[in-house]
C-alpha positions as CSV (number, residue, x, y, z in Angstrom):
1,X,0.0,-0.3,0.1
2,X,1.2,3.3,-0.8
3,X,-0.3,6.8,-0.5
4,X,0.4,9.6,-3.0
5,X,-0.4,13.3,-3.8
6,X,-2.7,13.4,-6.4
7,X,-0.9,16.5,-8.3
8,X,2.0,13.3,-8.7
9,X,0.5,10.8,-10.2
10,X,-3.1,11.6,-11.7
11,X,-2.6,8.7,-14.6
12,X,-5.1,5.5,-13.7
13,X,-2.0,2.5,-12.8
14,X,-3.3,-0.7,-13.6
15,X,-3.6,-3.6,-11.2
16,X,-4.4,-1.4,-8.6
17,X,-6.7,0.4,-6.5
18,X,-6.5,3.9,-6.5
19,X,-8.8,5.6,-2.9
20,X,-9.2,9.5,-2.8
21,X,-9.4,9.8,1.2
22,X,-9.7,13.5,1.4
23,X,-13.1,15.0,2.4
24,X,-12.6,17.8,0.0
25,X,-11.6,17.8,-3.9
26,X,-8.5,18.8,-4.1
27,X,-8.2,22.6,-5.5
28,X,-6.7,22.9,-9.2
29,X,-7.7,19.2,-10.3
30,X,-10.7,18.8,-13.0
31,X,-12.0,15.3,-12.1
32,X,-12.3,14.3,-15.3
33,X,-8.2,15.2,-15.3
34,X,-7.9,12.8,-12.6
35,X,-7.9,9.4,-12.0
36,X,-9.5,7.2,-8.8
37,X,-11.2,4.3,-8.9
38,X,-13.4,5.1,-5.7
39,X,-13.5,9.0,-3.6
40,X,-14.1,7.4,0.0
41,X,-14.8,10.8,1.9
42,X,-15.9,8.6,4.7
43,X,-12.5,7.4,5.5
44,X,-11.3,11.1,6.1
45,X,-11.1,12.5,9.7
46,X,-14.0,14.4,10.9
47,X,-14.5,18.2,9.6
48,X,-14.2,18.8,13.5
49,X,-10.7,16.9,13.8
50,X,-9.6,18.1,10.8
51,X,-9.8,21.6,12.1
52,X,-8.4,21.4,15.2
53,X,-5.8,19.6,13.3
54,X,-5.3,22.1,11.2
55,X,-1.7,20.8,9.7
56,X,0.3,21.6,12.8
57,X,2.8,18.6,13.2
58,X,3.5,19.7,16.5
59,X,-0.3,17.9,17.0
60,X,0.2,15.0,15.0
61,X,0.7,12.4,17.9
62,X,-2.9,13.7,19.2
63,X,-4.4,13.7,15.5
64,X,-3.2,10.1,15.0
65,X,-4.7,9.0,18.3
66,X,-8.1,10.5,17.6
67,X,-8.1,9.9,13.8
68,X,-7.2,6.2,14.7
69,X,-10.5,6.1,17.0
70,X,-12.5,7.6,13.9
71,X,-11.3,4.4,12.0
72,X,-12.1,1.9,14.8
73,X,-15.9,3.3,15.4
74,X,-18.3,1.8,13.9
75,X,-18.8,4.0,10.6
76,X,-15.0,3.8,10.4
77,X,-15.1,0.2,10.4
78,X,-17.6,-0.2,8.3
79,X,-16.1,2.6,5.6
80,X,-13.0,0.6,5.7
81,X,-14.5,-2.6,4.9
82,X,-16.0,-1.2,1.9
83,X,-12.5,0.3,0.7
84,X,-11.0,-3.4,1.0
85,X,-13.9,-4.7,-0.5
86,X,-13.9,-2.8,-3.3
87,X,-9.9,-3.2,-3.8
88,X,-10.7,-7.1,-3.9
89,X,-7.1,-7.9,-3.3
90,X,-5.4,-5.5,-5.4
91,X,-2.7,-3.3,-4.0
92,X,-4.3,0.2,-2.8
93,X,-3.1,3.8,-3.4
94,X,-4.2,6.0,-1.3
95,X,-4.5,9.7,-3.1
96,X,-4.6,13.1,-0.8
97,X,-4.1,16.5,-1.6
98,X,-2.5,17.7,1.7
99,X,1.7,18.3,1.5
100,X,3.0,17.0,4.6
101,X,2.2,13.5,3.6
102,X,4.8,12.3,6.4
103,X,1.8,14.3,8.5
104,X,-1.4,13.4,7.4
105,X,-4.1,11.4,7.9
106,X,-3.7,8.9,4.7
107,X,-0.4,7.5,6.6
108,X,-2.2,7.1,10.0
109,X,-5.1,5.6,7.2
110,X,-2.5,3.5,5.2
111,X,-0.9,1.9,8.6
112,X,-4.3,1.8,9.9
113,X,-5.1,-0.6,6.7
114,X,-1.7,-2.1,6.9
115,X,-3.0,-3.4,10.8
116,X,-6.0,-5.5,9.4
117,X,-5.6,-9.0,8.7
């Protein structure tokens, strides 16, 4: 599983399942210029958590814990199950528009998905 920025690689990739995991559409990208197999808005952090975090790396540790709690909720587990079922065993590519992928929800989500048996 990999995490990529939507701006770096917008083309389709045969044999992989590309999931856009942001709640908001990325700036400057037209829908017909960006290939993704699913837009899983429900896998993005809640609006409240996103606003609290505000991409401040100093809060990343707490953000990670709060976001993982959201993923472990019934709604989060349902969203994860839906995406993994759609992927149907294909490698997942998580797509995000964030600049700092290392301190992003997509990175936490990739870690969470890799822990699922």
